[in-house]
TITOR-317604 format. One record per atom (N, C-alpha, C): residue in three letters; x, y, z negated. Coordinates in steps of 0.05 Angstrom, whole numbers, padded with zeros to 5 digits, always signed. Layout:
BEGIN
ALAXYZ...
This chain:
BEGIN
MET+00020+00013+01292MET+00014+00008+01316MET-00022+00014+01310ASN-00039+00036+01326ASN-00069+00050+01322ASN-00079+00031+01327GLU-00101+00030+01325GLU-00128+00015+01318GLU-00133-00001+01345THR-00129+00021+01369THR-00139+00019+01387THR-00120-00005+01400GLY-00088+00003+01394GLY-00065-00014+01397GLY-00072-00046+01386GLY-00071-00048+01359GLY-00075-00068+01348GLY-00097-00087+01361LEU-00132-00080+01358LEU-00148-00097+01377LEU-00138-00107+01403ARG-00126-00087+01422ARG-00105-00094+01456ARG-00096-00111+01442THR-00071-00116+01424THR-00063-00140+01422THR-00075-00161+01412LEU-00096-00165+01398LEU-00109-00181+01390LEU-00131-00202+01406LYS-00130-00189+01420LYS-00154-00198+01454LYS-00135-00209+01466LYS-00109-00209+01472LYS-00090-00214+01489LYS-00081-00237+01482GLU-00076-00241+01449GLU-00066-00274+01446GLU-00098-00284+01443ARG-00118-00276+01433ARG-00145-00294+01438ARG-00143-00306+01459THR-00137-00289+01490THR-00138-00294+01513THR-00116-00312+01516ARG-00095-00309+01509ARG-00065-00331+01511ARG-00082-00353+01503GLN-00082-00360+01469GLN-00103-00379+01455GLN-00111-00394+01471ALA-00131-00382+01487ALA-00160-00392+01501ALA-00150-00406+01521ILE-00136-00401+01537ILE-00113-00411+01563ILE-00109-00435+01557ALA-00083-00440+01534ALA-00071-00452+01532ALA-00084-00483+01520ASP-00111-00468+01504ASP-00131-00487+01488ASP-00146-00509+01510ALA-00154-00488+01528ALA-00163-00490+01551ALA-00146-00516+01577ALA-00126-00512+01576ALA-00100-00523+01591ALA-00103-00550+01573ILE-00102-00558+01547ILE-00086-00577+01538ILE-00108-00595+01539SER-00135-00583+01535SER-00155-00599+01535SER-00165-00622+01563LEU-00153-00604+01579LEU-00153-00620+01611LEU-00129-00628+01609PHE-00101-00623+01598PHE-00084-00651+01605PHE-00092-00673+01597LEU-00101-00668+01565LEU-00100-00697+01548LEU-00130-00710+01558ALA-00152-00708+01574ALA-00175-00712+01590ALA-00160-00728+01615LYS-00152-00705+01636LYS-00145-00724+01657LYS-00114-00727+01661GLY-00095-00718+01657GLY-00065-00723+01646GLY-00055-00701+01665PHE-00024-00695+01658PHE-00016-00665+01673PHE-00025-00654+01698ASP-00016-00676+01718ASP-00008-00671+01745ASP-00036-00667+01755GLN-00059-00684+01749GLN-00080-00689+01754GLN-00092-00652+01753VAL-00081-00639+01735VAL-00109-00619+01732VAL-00088-00593+01748SER-00111-00573+01755SER-00100-00557+01778SER-00097-00522+01761VAL-00075-00507+01772VAL-00080-00486+01752VAL-00105-00462+01752ALA-00121-00474+01785ALA-00149-00465+01790ALA-00158-00466+01768GLU-00159-00500+01756GLU-00192-00523+01738GLU-00181-00501+01715ILE-00154-00499+01702ILE-00153-00488+01683ILE-00156-00452+01675ALA-00161-00445+01692ALA-00166-00411+01704ALA-00196-00413+01705ALA-00205-00434+01709ALA-00235-00428+01713ALA-00241-00444+01689ARG-00235-00464+01675ARG-00240-00473+01648ARG-00237-00447+01622ALA-00215-00439+01623ALA-00210-00411+01607ALA-00232-00384+01616GLU-00242-00388+01631GLU-00259-00362+01650GLU-00245-00330+01653VAL-00213-00345+01665VAL-00199-00322+01668VAL-00192-00325+01703SER-00178-00306+01710SER-00165-00315+01750SER-00147-00321+01741LYS-00127-00333+01773LYS-00108-00352+01766LYS-00089-00328+01762PRO-00092-00293+01769PRO-00061-00270+01756PRO-00066-00276+01734THR-00082-00273+01711THR-00083-00274+01691THR-00078-00292+01680LEU-00077-00320+01683LEU-00067-00339+01673LEU-00038-00333+01681PHE-00029-00329+01701PHE-00001-00327+01695PHE+00019-00305+01694ARG-00003-00291+01688ARG+00012-00263+01661ARG+00016-00272+01644TYR-00005-00296+01628TYR+00006-00305+01604TYR+00031-00326+01604PHE+00030-00346+01623PHE+00046-00370+01625PHE+00053-00372+01653ALA+00074-00372+01651ALA+00091-00370+01684ALA+00096-00395+01697THR+00090-00427+01682THR+00082-00437+01695THR+00070-00463+01680LYS+00053-00485+01691LYS+00040-00511+01684LYS+00058-00512+01654GLU+00077-00519+01653GLU+00098-00531+01635GLU+00087-00513+01607GLU+00096-00487+01627GLU+00092-00479+01593GLU+00065-00465+01576LEU+00047-00479+01596LEU+00016-00483+01579LEU+00013-00499+01556VAL+00039-00528+01560VAL+00041-00556+01538VAL+00065-00526+01517LEU+00088-00530+01517LEU+00100-00530+01512LEU+00111-00499+01498HIS+00081-00482+01501HIS+00087-00460+01475HIS+00078-00469+01455ARG+00069-00495+01451ARG+00066-00509+01429ARG+00086-00521+01405ILE+00113-00516+01426ILE+00128-00512+01408ILE+00152-00492+01400ALA+00140-00477+01418ALA+00163-00450+01412ALA+00172-00439+01384ASP+00146-00435+01371ASP+00148-00425+01342ASP+00171-00446+01327HIS+00188-00465+01337HIS+00195-00480+01324HIS+00226-00476+01342GLN+00230-00461+01364GLN+00257-00460+01374GLN+00282-00437+01357GLY+00300-00446+01354GLY+00318-00434+01337GLY+00316-00443+01308GLU+00290-00459+01298GLU+00296-00465+01277GLU+00317-00470+01264ALA+00329-00488+01267ALA+00349-00495+01258ALA+00374-00477+01247GLY+00381-00458+01276GLY+00404-00443+01265GLY+00383-00420+01242ARG+00367-00417+01244ARG+00348-00403+01215ARG+00356-00413+01191VAL+00361-00441+01187VAL+00358-00463+01167VAL+00380-00449+01153VAL+00409-00450+01169VAL+00425-00454+01169VAL+00437-00429+01157ARG+00428-00399+01168ARG+00443-00370+01156ARG+00416-00367+01144ASP+00396-00382+01129ASP+00382-00381+01107ASP+00385-00395+01082ARG+00412-00410+01078ARG+00405-00428+01061ARG+00415-00421+01030PRO+00417-00436+01014PRO+00427-00429+00984PRO+00450-00426+00985ALA+00466-00401+00967ALA+00488-00406+00963ALA+00500-00433+00949GLY+00522-00445+00962GLY+00546-00467+00962GLY+00517-00499+00963MET+00501-00486+00986MET+00492-00506+01001MET+00504-00510+01024SER+00516-00533+01033SER+00520-00535+01058SER+00504-00536+01088PRO+00518-00527+01113PRO+00507-00530+01131PRO+00473-00555+01126LEU+00495-00573+01134LEU+00481-00599+01148LEU+00467-00621+01121GLU+00482-00595+01094GLU+00455-00605+01072GLU+00433-00596+01071SER+00422-00568+01087SER+00410-00543+01077SER+00383-00569+01111LEU+00401-00574+01128LEU+00390-00583+01157LEU+00371-00607+01137GLU+00386-00623+01132GLU+00371-00646+01119GLU+00355-00640+01109ARG+00347-00624+01081ARG+00328-00614+01060ARG+00314-00605+01082HIS+00311-00589+01106HIS+00298-00581+01113HIS+00275-00606+01131TYR+00296-00619+01139TYR+00278-00642+01157TYR+00264-00660+01140LEU+00272-00671+01114LEU+00256-00679+01088LEU+00222-00668+01085ASP+00238-00642+01085ASP+00212-00636+01069ASP+00183-00638+01096ARG+00203-00628+01122ARG+00184-00623+01150ARG+00165-00650+01149LEU+00188-00675+01141LEU+00168-00702+01139LEU+00146-00706+01118ALA+00150-00693+01098ALA+00137-00694+01071ALA+00106-00682+01079GLU+00111-00665+01094GLU+00094-00649+01099GLU+00075-00654+01137HIS+00084-00680+01141HIS+00076-00692+01157HIS+00075-00672+01188ASP+00094-00660+01187ASP+00101-00642+01207ASP+00099-00643+01234PRO+00081-00644+01258PRO+00083-00653+01281PRO+00110-00650+01289VAL+00122-00636+01292VAL+00145-00638+01298VAL+00166-00646+01298THR+00163-00666+01276THR+00179-00687+01269THR+00159-00715+01283GLY+00144-00703+01297GLY+00130-00735+01308GLY+00115-00749+01287LEU+00114-00744+01257LEU+00100-00767+01235LEU+00082-00749+01236CYS+00061-00745+01245CYS+00036-00745+01248CYS+00008-00756+01258ASP+00002-00776+01243ASP-00022-00795+01254ASP-00045-00774+01272HIS-00051-00750+01268HIS-00075-00737+01282HIS-00080-00743+01312PRO-00095-00765+01317PRO-00102-00771+01349PRO-00098-00744+01362GLN-00101-00718+01360GLN-00100-00699+01385GLN-00062-00703+01384VAL-00052-00695+01360VAL-00026-00688+01368VAL-00017-00716+01379LEU-00022-00747+01361LEU-00004-00768+01377LEU-00017-00772+01417ALA-00029-00760+01419ALA-00046-00747+01453ALA-00013-00728+01464PHE-00015-00708+01451PHE-00002-00687+01461PHE+00028-00694+01458HIS+00044-00721+01445HIS+00063-00720+01446HIS+00065-00733+01475ARG+00043-00758+01473ARG+00053-00780+01494ARG+00058-00757+01514LEU+00036-00736+01532LEU+00039-00727+01548LEU+00058-00709+01549ILE+00078-00706+01534ILE+00109-00691+01541ILE+00126-00715+01546TYR+00122-00734+01529TYR+00145-00758+01542TYR+00141-00770+01559GLU+00107-00777+01571GLU+00108-00788+01598GLU+00093-00775+01622THR+00105-00739+01616THR+00093-00739+01636THR+00129-00719+01651PRO+00137-00740+01667PRO+00162-00728+01672PRO+00169-00695+01682SER+00158-00685+01691SER+00170-00650+01693SER+00166-00636+01652LEU+00149-00650+01643LEU+00147-00639+01612LEU+00169-00638+01608SER+00179-00671+01601SER+00199-00681+01597SER+00233-00667+01591SER+00228-00659+01622SER+00247-00635+01643SER+00265-00612+01626HIS+00228-00598+01627HIS+00229-00578+01617HIS+00233-00566+01585LEU+00225-00592+01580LEU+00233-00591+01552LEU+00263-00590+01540LEU+00272-00602+01564LEU+00306-00599+01557LEU+00321-00568+01557ASP+00306-00552+01573ASP+00307-00522+01573ASP+00305-00518+01535TYR+00277-00524+01524TYR+00284-00516+01492TYR+00307-00529+01471ILE+00312-00551+01475ILE+00330-00560+01463ILE+00355-00556+01470ALA+00365-00545+01497ALA+00392-00527+01492ALA+00385-00502+01490ALA+00363-00485+01484ALA+00365-00463+01466ALA+00368-00465+01439ASP+00357-00482+01431ASP+00362-00503+01396ASP+00391-00502+01386THR+00402-00520+01412THR+00438-00517+01404THR+00454-00494+01413GLU+00448-00484+01430GLU+00456-00462+01426GLU+00453-00445+01392ALA+00433-00436+01390ALA+00427-00424+01366ALA+00436-00431+01339LEU+00433-00458+01336LEU+00444-00480+01326LEU+00480-00468+01315THR+00485-00461+01346THR+00518-00465+01350THR+00529-00441+01333GLU+00505-00423+01347GLU+00518-00398+01337GLU+00524-00398+01309ALA+00502-00403+01289ALA+00499-00396+01262ALA+00529-00418+01252LEU+00526-00443+01261LEU+00555-00459+01255LEU+00577-00441+01253ALA+00577-00434+01284ALA+00603-00415+01285ALA+00610-00388+01260GLU+00585-00386+01260GLU+00597-00351+01241GLU+00595-00364+01205THR+00579-00391+01200THR+00577-00404+01180THR+00610-00403+01163LEU+00640-00410+01174LEU+00658-00416+01173LEU+00677-00405+01201PRO+00702-00386+01191PRO+00707-00380+01203PRO+00737-00397+01217GLY+00742-00422+01210GLY+00754-00438+01222GLY+00756-00454+01247PRO+00730-00473+01246PRO+00722-00480+01268PRO+00721-00466+01297SER+00729-00478+01312SER+00725-00468+01340SER+00705-00470+01354GLU+00682-00446+01371GLU+00657-00446+01377GLU+00651-00484+01389LEU+00681-00489+01399LEU+00673-00527+01407LEU+00656-00536+01389THR+00686-00537+01368THR+00665-00553+01350THR+00643-00552+01333ALA+00637-00529+01333ALA+00611-00528+01319ALA+00587-00529+01346GLY+00591-00529+01370GLY+00577-00528+01388GLY+00578-00566+01397LEU+00593-00576+01392LEU+00599-00606+01387LEU+00574-00612+01355LEU+00574-00612+01335LEU+00552-00609+01322LEU+00535-00604+01324ALA+00515-00590+01333ALA+00503-00573+01339ALA+00482-00595+01355ALA+00503-00609+01372ALA+00486-00620+01398ALA+00478-00640+01387GLN+00499-00646+01369GLN+00502-00683+01358GLN+00468-00674+01327PHE+00475-00647+01326PHE+00437-00657+01302PHE+00417-00653+01315VAL+00422-00634+01344VAL+00391-00627+01358VAL+00384-00661+01357THR+00406-00666+01374THR+00400-00701+01402THR+00382-00710+01364VAL+00395-00720+01343VAL+00393-00733+01325VAL+00361-00728+01324ARG+00362-00706+01317ARG+00327-00698+01309ARG+00310-00706+01328GLN+00318-00696+01356GLN+00303-00704+01376GLN+00303-00749+01378VAL+00313-00757+01368VAL+00311-00786+01375VAL+00293-00801+01337LEU+00302-00784+01334LEU+00286-00790+01299LEU+00250-00786+01306GLY+00248-00759+01314GLY+00226-00745+01327GLY+00202-00771+01345ARG+00219-00778+01373ARG+00211-00797+01381ARG+00200-00829+01363THR+00223-00830+01351THR+00217-00847+01347THR+00192-00855+01328ASN+00182-00837+01301ASN+00168-00841+01287ASN+00141-00839+01307TRP+00141-00811+01326TRP+00126-00816+01340TRP+00110-00845+01355ALA+00132-00853+01357ALA+00135-00891+01375ALA+00119-00909+01347ARG+00128-00910+01330ARG+00115-00918+01303ARG+00085-00927+01307LEU+00081-00896+01304LEU+00043-00888+01298LEU+00034-00895+01330ALA+00045-00888+01349ALA+00031-00885+01366ALA+00021-00922+01370GLY+00046-00940+01361GLY+00042-00961+01361GLY+00020-00979+01337GLY+00017-00957+01316GLY-00004-00966+01300GLY+00002-00976+01273GLN+00029-00961+01271GLN+00032-00968+01239GLN+00026-00956+01217ALA+00016-00958+01196ALA-00001-00933+01183ALA+00021-00912+01170LEU+00012-00889+01167LEU+00030-00863+01156LEU+00046-00869+01139ASP+00037-00882+01111ASP+00056-00881+01092ASP+00082-00899+01098GLU+00081-00920+01119GLU+00092-00932+01118GLU+00111-00925+01136ALA+00099-00909+01159ALA+00118-00898+01181ALA+00136-00878+01164HIS+00126-00864+01144HIS+00141-00844+01130HIS+00162-00859+01119ARG+00156-00876+01098ARG+00179-00890+01085ARG+00210-00894+01103GLN+00194-00913+01136GLN+00225-00912+01158GLN+00228-00887+01161ALA+00214-00867+01167ALA+00229-00846+01171ALA+00246-00830+01161VAL+00238-00838+01127VAL+00264-00817+01107VAL+00291-00840+01109ALA+00282-00868+01115ALA+00303-00885+01113ALA+00325-00870+01143ASP+00304-00868+01157ASP+00327-00878+01177ASP+00338-00840+01182ALA+00317-00827+01167ALA+00339-00804+01170ALA+00364-00794+01148GLY+00366-00819+01129GLY+00388-00826+01109GLY+00408-00834+01130THR+00404-00861+01143THR+00423-00864+01162THR+00431-00838+01182ALA+00419-00824+01192ALA+00432-00806+01218ALA+00439-00791+01191PHE+00436-00781+01175PHE+00455-00754+01173PHE+00481-00760+01157ALA+00476-00788+01148ALA+00500-00801+01137ALA+00513-00799+01162LEU+00511-00813+01184LEU+00535-00809+01197LEU+00544-00781+01219LEU+00522-00769+01214LEU+00528-00731+01218LEU+00548-00731+01200ARG+00557-00733+01170ARG+00558-00712+01156ARG+00587-00732+01156THR+00593-00749+01163THR+00620-00761+01172THR+00634-00735+01181GLY+00627-00741+01207GLY+00642-00714+01221GLY+00641-00689+01218ALA+00613-00678+01204ALA+00615-00653+01190ALA+00640-00644+01180ALA+00641-00660+01163ALA+00653-00661+01132ALA+00684-00659+01142ARG+00694-00676+01160ARG+00725-00652+01165ARG+00734-00633+01172HIS+00707-00616+01181HIS+00712-00593+01188HIS+00694-00569+01172GLY+00684-00579+01157GLY+00680-00567+01121GLY+00647-00559+01132TYR+00633-00577+01139TYR+00604-00566+01147TYR+00593-00579+01128
């Protein structure tokens, strides 16, 4: 990429980030349904057509923040060390994310992160659109599991993937709810690790029958 192209790309990314930051700030202050696209565009100092070139819907202005994690479970399975089972790699990855208080696990007590999760969980249109991300994650993990062992059917891989993705969502919301309710981070972390142990033990019971 030439220098001009690089600068153009950087400018586009800065514009995209500015629009998203303006939107999140307004949503957290006023509520998702109370903020118009025109208001976001004005705050970001762009036109409405420019905003829609970067984000097709209002929901994308929020959910793009989790887009980097889309397909992550499938990548973890594909990149796991030799000799490690898919489920073991997913469990280790999840526990690592808990230890780092990664917002995606719900175990992050930063006020803006707590407010961001509340925004998603308590806004019906955002919760609905989140299902699209969950479906894409499930599909990516299904493909990775199907590639791992030749024996199990695609249906089996899909069922196992759906179970893991659902469990991860339940754990994440539980972690967030504890912190949002005022529980201290250290105590919430201890309980999150214990919950993960219970969840993966249940997953392992079914997965072991199929070599995962």
